[in-house]
N, C-alpha and C positions, 0 to 999 in steps of 0.2 A: 483238245484235251480239257482243257479248263472248264468248260460248260459240263463235263461229266462231274469233275471235283465238286463243283458247285451244286449240282444236281445230288450227289452224295451226301453233302453236307446237309441239303435241305432234307433229305430222306432222315437223316439222322435226327434232325431236330425234332421233325415230325413224330419219330419213334418215341423220343425222348418225352413229349408232350403226352403222347398216348398211354406209355408203357413206363417211362423212367421216372426218377425222381430229380435228376439234374445232382450237379455236385458243386459248382462253384457258385457263390453266394452272389450272383448278379439277379437281378428281377425283370421279368417280362411287364407287358403292359397291365395285366392283369395282378401284379404284384407276387408272382409265383417265381421260386428258386428255380433258375436255369444255368446251363453253361452258356457261355457266350459264343458269337457266331464264329469268332477265330478258333475257339477250340474245336468246335464241329468240323470245320474246314481244316484243321491240322487233321484230325483223324482221317479225314477222308484221302490225304494224301497216301495212306498206308499202303495203298496196291502199287504205289508207283516205287518199287524196288524190284530187284532180280537178283538170286543167288549167283554168284559169279563162279568161275571154273576153282576158285580156291575155297567156296564155301562162305565166304563173305557175302553180307548185302550190299549191294551197290545201288545206285540212285540210277533211275532213268533217265533219259535223255529230256522226255516230258517234264519229268519233276523238276531239273535243272532250267527248262525254259520258263516255267511257270513261277518258278520262285528263283531268281537269278541270284539273289544274294545269299552266300553261302552261311552267314551267320543265322539267316531267317531260316535254312534248311535244316541249319543244325538245331533249333529251337523246335522245328516241328518233329525232328526225328527223336528229340527227348521226350516231347509228349508221347509219341507213339510207343516208346520203350518203357516209360513209365505205366501207360495202359496195360501193354503186353505183359509186363511183370506183375502189375497190379500192387506196386511199391506204395508207399507212403505218400509221394508225389502224383499219384495216380487221381484223377478227380472222380472216377467211376468206380463202382462196385466189381470186385471180381465174380465172375459167373461161374 
C-alpha cells in the first residue's frame, strides 16, 4: 500500500507544479515556492479511512501499518482536516 501513497503524493506534486501555486514557503531547485514532500505525502493518506458503523471516520489497518506512531498519524489527520475544512491552517486554497 505504501507504494500507492507515494505514487499519489508524486501525482499531487506534479499537478501542483503544472497547475497550482503551492502554499508553504519552501523552495524547489528553481527557486519556486512549493509545498514540501511531507505535506503532499500527508495528503495522499486521505483515502486510508472508512466510516464505521457509528458514522465516525476510522483509520484503516494499512494506515496504521504505514504510520505506526499514533502521534504521526494524528499530525497527518490534522493536515487532512485543515485542508478539508479550508480553515486558516490549510496550506491550499479552497476550491
